[in-house]
PLY file of the C-alpha trace (Angstrom):
ply
format ascii 1.0
element vertex 345
property float x
property float y
property float z
element edge 344
property int vertex1
property int vertex2
end_header
41.90 2.96 33.22
44.18 2.81 30.19
42.88 2.77 26.64
42.16 -0.61 25.10
44.55 -1.59 22.32
43.11 -1.56 18.76
45.40 -4.42 17.67
43.22 -7.30 18.94
40.18 -5.75 17.23
42.09 -5.45 13.94
43.41 -9.01 14.27
39.89 -10.31 14.86
38.63 -8.55 11.74
41.41 -10.09 9.66
40.66 -13.54 11.05
36.99 -13.01 10.26
37.82 -12.12 6.65
40.07 -15.18 6.31
37.31 -17.37 7.75
34.78 -16.01 5.27
37.17 -16.57 2.37
37.79 -20.13 3.58
34.03 -20.83 3.82
33.41 -19.44 0.33
36.33 -21.51 -0.99
34.94 -24.66 0.62
31.51 -23.97 -0.84
32.99 -23.50 -4.33
35.12 -26.63 -4.07
32.12 -28.64 -2.85
29.96 -27.27 -5.68
32.48 -28.17 -8.39
33.07 -31.54 -6.77
29.30 -32.14 -6.89
29.14 -31.12 -10.56
32.03 -33.39 -11.48
30.59 -36.34 -9.59
27.13 -35.74 -11.02
28.53 -35.62 -14.54
30.54 -38.77 -13.90
27.47 -40.45 -12.44
25.38 -39.55 -15.48
28.10 -40.84 -17.78
28.02 -44.18 -15.98
24.26 -44.69 -16.19
22.66 -46.16 -19.30
18.92 -45.51 -19.26
16.84 -48.37 -20.72
13.15 -48.05 -21.52
11.03 -51.21 -21.36
7.52 -52.58 -21.00
6.76 -55.23 -18.35
6.60 -58.24 -20.69
8.66 -61.42 -20.70
10.35 -60.63 -24.00
11.90 -57.68 -22.10
12.96 -59.84 -19.17
16.58 -58.76 -19.59
15.88 -55.10 -18.73
15.04 -55.53 -15.03
17.65 -58.30 -14.69
20.35 -55.97 -16.08
19.20 -53.27 -13.67
19.32 -55.70 -10.75
22.74 -57.12 -11.69
24.31 -53.66 -12.08
22.81 -52.08 -8.96
26.14 -51.94 -7.07
28.49 -51.61 -10.05
30.31 -48.58 -11.52
28.39 -48.96 -14.81
24.65 -48.92 -14.12
21.98 -50.13 -16.52
18.86 -48.39 -15.26
15.52 -49.93 -16.30
12.71 -47.40 -16.73
9.22 -48.86 -17.07
6.83 -47.29 -19.58
3.08 -47.63 -19.85
3.04 -47.77 -23.66
5.36 -48.48 -26.57
4.35 -45.18 -28.21
5.46 -43.24 -25.12
8.74 -45.17 -25.03
9.36 -44.49 -28.70
8.94 -40.75 -28.17
11.29 -40.82 -25.16
13.89 -42.58 -27.32
13.41 -40.08 -30.15
13.92 -37.20 -27.68
17.12 -38.78 -26.25
15.59 -39.14 -22.79
16.61 -42.80 -22.82
19.67 -44.41 -24.43
18.17 -47.83 -25.09
14.66 -49.14 -25.71
13.28 -52.66 -25.51
10.62 -51.90 -28.08
8.10 -53.68 -30.25
9.78 -54.75 -33.49
7.80 -52.93 -36.23
8.05 -49.67 -34.29
11.85 -49.85 -34.61
11.39 -49.84 -38.40
9.01 -46.88 -38.22
11.38 -44.85 -36.05
14.32 -45.54 -38.37
12.21 -44.72 -41.43
11.37 -41.39 -39.76
15.06 -40.58 -39.46
15.80 -41.57 -35.87
19.43 -42.82 -35.88
19.28 -46.24 -34.25
20.35 -49.85 -34.58
18.56 -53.06 -33.64
21.23 -54.94 -31.70
19.36 -57.78 -29.96
16.06 -59.67 -30.06
14.34 -60.40 -26.78
13.42 -63.99 -25.96
10.89 -65.45 -28.37
7.78 -67.64 -28.14
6.14 -65.70 -25.33
3.20 -64.03 -27.10
-0.21 -65.65 -26.80
-3.65 -65.10 -28.33
-6.43 -65.76 -25.85
-10.21 -65.85 -26.25
-12.84 -65.38 -23.55
-13.63 -68.72 -21.95
-17.34 -68.51 -22.78
-16.80 -67.77 -26.49
-17.65 -70.57 -28.93
-14.37 -70.28 -30.81
-12.08 -73.18 -31.61
-10.21 -71.95 -34.69
-9.33 -68.67 -36.34
-12.20 -68.76 -38.82
-14.62 -68.76 -35.85
-13.57 -65.18 -35.10
-15.97 -63.55 -37.56
-17.61 -60.58 -35.82
-15.28 -60.75 -32.82
-13.14 -57.96 -31.34
-9.51 -58.67 -30.47
-6.94 -56.27 -29.00
-3.26 -55.89 -29.87
-0.61 -53.70 -28.15
-0.44 -51.25 -31.07
-0.83 -51.15 -34.84
2.97 -51.22 -35.24
3.30 -54.67 -33.72
3.86 -58.15 -35.09
0.72 -59.09 -33.16
-1.32 -56.80 -35.39
0.51 -57.94 -38.54
-0.14 -61.61 -37.78
-3.84 -61.06 -37.04
-4.20 -59.05 -40.26
-2.47 -61.78 -42.25
-4.60 -64.51 -40.68
-7.75 -62.46 -41.30
-6.73 -62.19 -44.96
-6.06 -65.93 -45.16
-9.37 -66.87 -43.53
-11.38 -64.22 -45.43
-12.18 -62.19 -42.32
-11.15 -58.86 -43.80
-13.41 -55.82 -44.36
-14.71 -55.85 -40.80
-15.03 -59.58 -40.36
-12.56 -59.35 -37.51
-12.26 -56.11 -35.54
-8.76 -55.38 -34.26
-8.31 -52.60 -31.69
-5.23 -51.10 -30.04
-4.98 -51.31 -26.26
-2.25 -51.01 -23.65
-1.34 -54.53 -22.43
-2.08 -53.82 -18.73
-5.69 -52.93 -19.66
-6.48 -56.04 -21.71
-7.41 -58.47 -18.95
-9.90 -56.09 -17.34
-11.41 -55.20 -20.74
-11.96 -58.89 -21.50
-13.49 -59.46 -18.06
-15.84 -56.50 -18.63
-16.95 -57.88 -22.01
-15.38 -55.06 -24.05
-13.15 -57.60 -25.81
-13.69 -61.14 -27.05
-9.96 -61.82 -26.90
-6.50 -60.34 -27.25
-3.04 -61.12 -28.58
-0.11 -59.90 -26.49
3.20 -60.71 -24.85
3.18 -62.52 -21.53
2.33 -62.33 -18.67
-0.78 -60.40 -19.76
-2.33 -63.36 -21.59
-1.52 -65.71 -18.70
-3.36 -63.34 -16.37
-6.78 -64.37 -17.74
-5.79 -67.96 -18.57
-4.65 -68.57 -15.01
-7.86 -67.08 -13.60
-10.04 -69.18 -15.93
-11.57 -66.16 -17.69
-9.85 -66.97 -21.00
-8.24 -69.86 -22.83
-5.42 -70.05 -25.33
-6.51 -69.80 -28.96
-2.96 -70.08 -30.30
0.64 -69.39 -29.42
2.45 -66.93 -31.71
5.04 -69.45 -32.90
2.29 -71.83 -34.06
1.22 -69.30 -36.69
4.52 -67.48 -37.31
7.68 -69.50 -36.54
10.33 -67.30 -34.88
7.75 -64.59 -34.21
9.50 -61.43 -32.95
7.82 -59.47 -30.20
10.40 -56.98 -28.88
13.90 -55.92 -29.85
16.59 -53.78 -28.26
17.36 -50.54 -30.07
20.34 -48.31 -29.28
21.09 -44.76 -30.42
23.81 -44.57 -33.08
25.56 -41.89 -30.99
26.03 -44.34 -28.09
27.46 -46.99 -30.44
29.84 -44.45 -31.99
30.82 -43.01 -28.60
31.34 -46.22 -26.66
31.03 -49.62 -28.33
32.46 -51.25 -25.20
29.43 -50.19 -23.16
27.02 -51.36 -25.86
28.83 -54.71 -25.98
28.44 -55.08 -22.21
24.76 -54.16 -22.55
24.01 -56.70 -25.29
26.15 -59.44 -23.75
24.47 -58.83 -20.40
21.01 -59.08 -21.98
21.88 -62.36 -23.70
23.42 -63.84 -20.56
20.42 -62.66 -18.51
18.16 -64.76 -20.73
20.43 -67.78 -20.38
20.48 -67.33 -16.61
16.67 -66.97 -16.49
16.22 -70.17 -18.53
17.83 -72.10 -15.66
16.55 -70.03 -12.71
12.93 -69.32 -13.61
11.63 -68.99 -10.05
14.36 -66.56 -9.03
13.94 -64.60 -12.28
10.20 -64.33 -11.62
10.88 -63.10 -8.10
13.22 -60.34 -9.33
11.23 -59.09 -12.31
7.83 -59.21 -10.56
9.12 -56.60 -8.10
10.06 -54.32 -11.01
6.80 -54.97 -12.88
4.55 -54.70 -9.83
3.07 -58.05 -10.87
2.15 -61.08 -8.79
5.18 -63.37 -8.54
3.09 -66.52 -9.01
1.60 -65.10 -12.22
5.08 -64.42 -13.63
6.19 -67.95 -12.68
3.11 -69.35 -14.42
3.83 -67.32 -17.58
7.50 -68.32 -17.63
6.74 -72.01 -17.31
3.45 -72.61 -19.14
3.82 -74.60 -21.25
7.15 -75.82 -19.91
10.15 -75.10 -22.12
8.19 -72.89 -24.51
10.26 -69.69 -24.28
13.29 -69.47 -26.57
16.18 -67.58 -24.97
18.74 -68.41 -27.66
17.42 -66.93 -30.96
18.57 -63.43 -30.09
20.63 -62.35 -33.14
18.81 -59.92 -35.49
18.93 -60.82 -39.20
17.83 -58.67 -42.13
15.60 -61.33 -43.69
13.23 -61.34 -40.72
12.97 -57.55 -40.64
12.36 -57.40 -44.39
9.47 -59.82 -43.86
8.03 -57.54 -41.17
8.47 -54.47 -43.40
6.78 -56.23 -46.34
3.74 -57.02 -44.18
3.61 -53.43 -42.96
3.54 -52.22 -46.57
0.91 -54.83 -47.52
-1.44 -53.62 -44.79
-0.86 -49.90 -45.32
1.29 -49.22 -42.25
4.23 -48.07 -44.42
4.32 -46.60 -47.92
7.79 -47.99 -48.51
10.81 -49.17 -46.54
14.39 -48.21 -47.38
16.12 -48.67 -44.04
16.53 -52.42 -43.42
20.14 -52.55 -44.67
21.12 -49.88 -42.10
18.78 -50.97 -39.31
20.48 -54.12 -38.03
23.80 -54.49 -36.22
24.17 -58.18 -35.27
27.86 -57.86 -34.36
27.29 -57.37 -30.63
25.34 -60.63 -30.44
27.92 -62.48 -32.55
30.76 -61.33 -30.27
29.01 -62.36 -27.05
30.71 -65.17 -25.18
28.10 -67.53 -23.79
28.22 -68.19 -20.08
25.89 -70.94 -18.93
26.80 -71.42 -15.28
26.81 -67.93 -13.80
25.03 -66.11 -11.01
22.70 -63.16 -11.53
25.49 -60.82 -10.37
27.79 -62.17 -13.11
25.58 -61.65 -16.16
27.31 -58.40 -17.12
30.79 -59.32 -18.41
0 1
1 2
2 3
3 4
4 5
5 6
6 7
7 8
8 9
9 10
10 11
11 12
12 13
13 14
14 15
15 16
16 17
17 18
18 19
19 20
20 21
21 22
22 23
23 24
24 25
25 26
26 27
27 28
28 29
29 30
30 31
31 32
32 33
33 34
34 35
35 36
36 37
37 38
38 39
39 40
40 41
41 42
42 43
43 44
44 45
45 46
46 47
47 48
48 49
49 50
50 51
51 52
52 53
53 54
54 55
55 56
56 57
57 58
58 59
59 60
60 61
61 62
62 63
63 64
64 65
65 66
66 67
67 68
68 69
69 70
70 71
71 72
72 73
73 74
74 75
75 76
76 77
77 78
78 79
79 80
80 81
81 82
82 83
83 84
84 85
85 86
86 87
87 88
88 89
89 90
90 91
91 92
92 93
93 94
94 95
95 96
96 97
97 98
98 99
99 100
100 101
101 102
102 103
103 104
104 105
105 106
106 107
107 108
108 109
109 110
110 111
111 112
112 113
113 114
114 115
115 116
116 117
117 118
118 119
119 120
120 121
121 122
122 123
123 124
124 125
125 126
126 127
127 128
128 129
129 130
130 131
131 132
132 133
133 134
134 135
135 136
136 137
137 138
138 139
139 140
140 141
141 142
142 143
143 144
144 145
145 146
146 147
147 148
148 149
149 150
150 151
151 152
152 153
153 154
154 155
155 156
156 157
157 158
158 159
159 160
160 161
161 162
162 163
163 164
164 165
165 166
166 167
167 168
168 169
169 170
170 171
171 172
172 173
173 174
174 175
175 176
176 177
177 178
178 179
179 180
180 181
181 182
182 183
183 184
184 185
185 186
186 187
187 188
188 189
189 190
190 191
191 192
192 193
193 194
194 195
195 196
196 197
197 198
198 199
199 200
200 201
201 202
202 203
203 204
204 205
205 206
206 207
207 208
208 209
209 210
210 211
211 212
212 213
213 214
214 215
215 216
216 217
217 218
218 219
219 220
220 221
221 222
222 223
223 224
224 225
225 226
226 227
227 228
228 229
229 230
230 231
231 232
232 233
233 234
234 235
235 236
236 237
237 238
238 239
239 240
240 241
241 242
242 243
243 244
244 245
245 246
246 247
247 248
248 249
249 250
250 251
251 252
252 253
253 254
254 255
255 256
256 257
257 258
258 259
259 260
260 261
261 262
262 263
263 264
264 265
265 266
266 267
267 268
268 269
269 270
270 271
271 272
272 273
273 274
274 275
275 276
276 277
277 278
278 279
279 280
280 281
281 282
282 283
283 284
284 285
285 286
286 287
287 288
288 289
289 290
290 291
291 292
292 293
293 294
294 295
295 296
296 297
297 298
298 299
299 300
300 301
301 302
302 303
303 304
304 305
305 306
306 307
307 308
308 309
309 310
310 311
311 312
312 313
313 314
314 315
315 316
316 317
317 318
318 319
319 320
320 321
321 322
322 323
323 324
324 325
325 326
326 327
327 328
328 329
329 330
330 331
331 332
332 333
333 334
334 335
335 336
336 337
337 338
338 339
339 340
340 341
341 342
342 343
343 344
């Protein structure tokens, strides 16, 4: 037998080397492609923190409307406003639908932000346990009421009413509690009542365990529950995106005002709340919620800051002039007859 030629063996080795190089090249190309796409994906996602209350209705609606669009507004639910505030401070979220006085505190502490939009108003309710013999505010002597946090207009209003009705110095006990815990605390007898954004008040009213003592707007016209804050860096980097965000939030409220049942269906799935409860909160009493007073103005925030100083929640306030940017609301074109998928311009 003749000797086998070495050429085929050598050719096979060369082909093997070429194949390995090609595989490595493909892996590198795929890796860089992944990095580029991931970076692009991150750049096209605006992360919004929110709490599951009606004044933040726009957050889940924006998420829903942008689910299949190049620019995604991602709604991230938090269990407390304090936790959300820290996430915003640490740049883990770009936007926060946050309780109004906390926006002042964050700005006073040096967090670079702007208030660009006010969530729908007239949706906070003070309820009292159904078996309590209370018919007016001055009947609250010795009672315990919960608010979402000390840096809330709920707390400021209760403190002001307690001052007016001479219930200070322990006459009325106000405690901080996360909104999802309030209904069970009232049912267990730990609270006599609570003051909070809907649907958490409606939860006990609908079940018959509590009744309405007052609606926020009856005691403080144009009461502000939550506002939208945006990092200054996002505004400086891309005002177009912030304009789409604010315009979308405004238009989401307008859409919800005409499609309450559908809005309840969408947001209840985000909130993990009963759809019928959300419907009840959106429509009781009918026409209560104001979706159109969304532009922030300095006068209202100065009033909030003055109350915070009066009740020892701030030593001073020097940030109101730089806190508000109403321009995004002013530039929003109203669109009354649109679908949910058209709320983002």
